[in-house]
N, C-alpha and C positions, 0 to 999 in steps of 0.2 A: 407488469403483465408477464405471464409465464414465469421464467426464472429471473427476469429483469426486475430490479427494484427501482421504483420511481418516487420522487418526493413531490408531493402536492400540498398546496396551501389552500384551504377553503376559507374564503372571506365572506362572511354572512352577517347581515344585519337587517333590522326592520326599517323600512323607509318611513317617510312622514305619514303615510296612510296606514301604517301598522302592518304592511305586507312584507314578508321575508323576501329579500333579494340576495343574490350571491354570485360569486365568480370563483373559478379555480385558477391558481397560479402554478404552472408546471416548472419547477425549479430546474429539472434536468433537461428541459427543452428550451433553454435560453430565456426563462421567465415568461413564457407565453401565457397570456391571459385567455381563459376559456369561459364563455358565458354559461352560467347555470340557468336553464330555461324555466325550471319550476323547482321550488323548494318548499317543504313543509316540515314543521316541528310540532308534533302533537304528543303530549305526555312525555315519554322518554324516547320517542322514535323520531329520528331524522330521516327524511327521504329527499332525494333530489335527482333531477334528470338533466343530462347534458346531451342535447339532441345532435349537435354538430359532430360529436364523436360516437354517437349511438350508445351512450353509457347511462346507467342508473346506479344509485347507491341507496341502501337502507341499513340503518344501524341503530343501536341502543346506547343511550347515554348512561354512564355509570353513576353511582350514588353521589360521588364527589364532584360530578360534572367536569371531570378533567379529561375524559376521553370517550370516544364513541366507537364501538366495535360493531362491524357489519360486513356486508358483502357488496363489492363492486362488480357489476355485470356489464360486459361489453363484448359484442361479437359472438354471442352465444356461450361465453365463458364467464364463470363466476369465480371471483378471487376474494379472499379476506382482505379487508382494509380497516385499519384502526387510525382514527383521527385523534390527535392529542392537542389539547389546548396549549398554545404558546402565547406568552405575554410579550408585547413589544418592549424592546429595551436595549 
């Protein structure tokens, strides 16, 4: 936020009922896990809300499905945020 760069990991998956669930892992804050309250993935648009920190995100998935480019909004400020797919390994 601002000039500070923070690394976040979004862990998202569908549960047994077919509903998307997710959490954020803040690597630069001691691997703090932050619950994502609502997440949707429709067409090529990903949206999620993180109520505990008053943040929202909306982004578009690229054709290769390797990254999502969008806007992180928190505290009345909007900043670009790109999420890139990482494979465990």
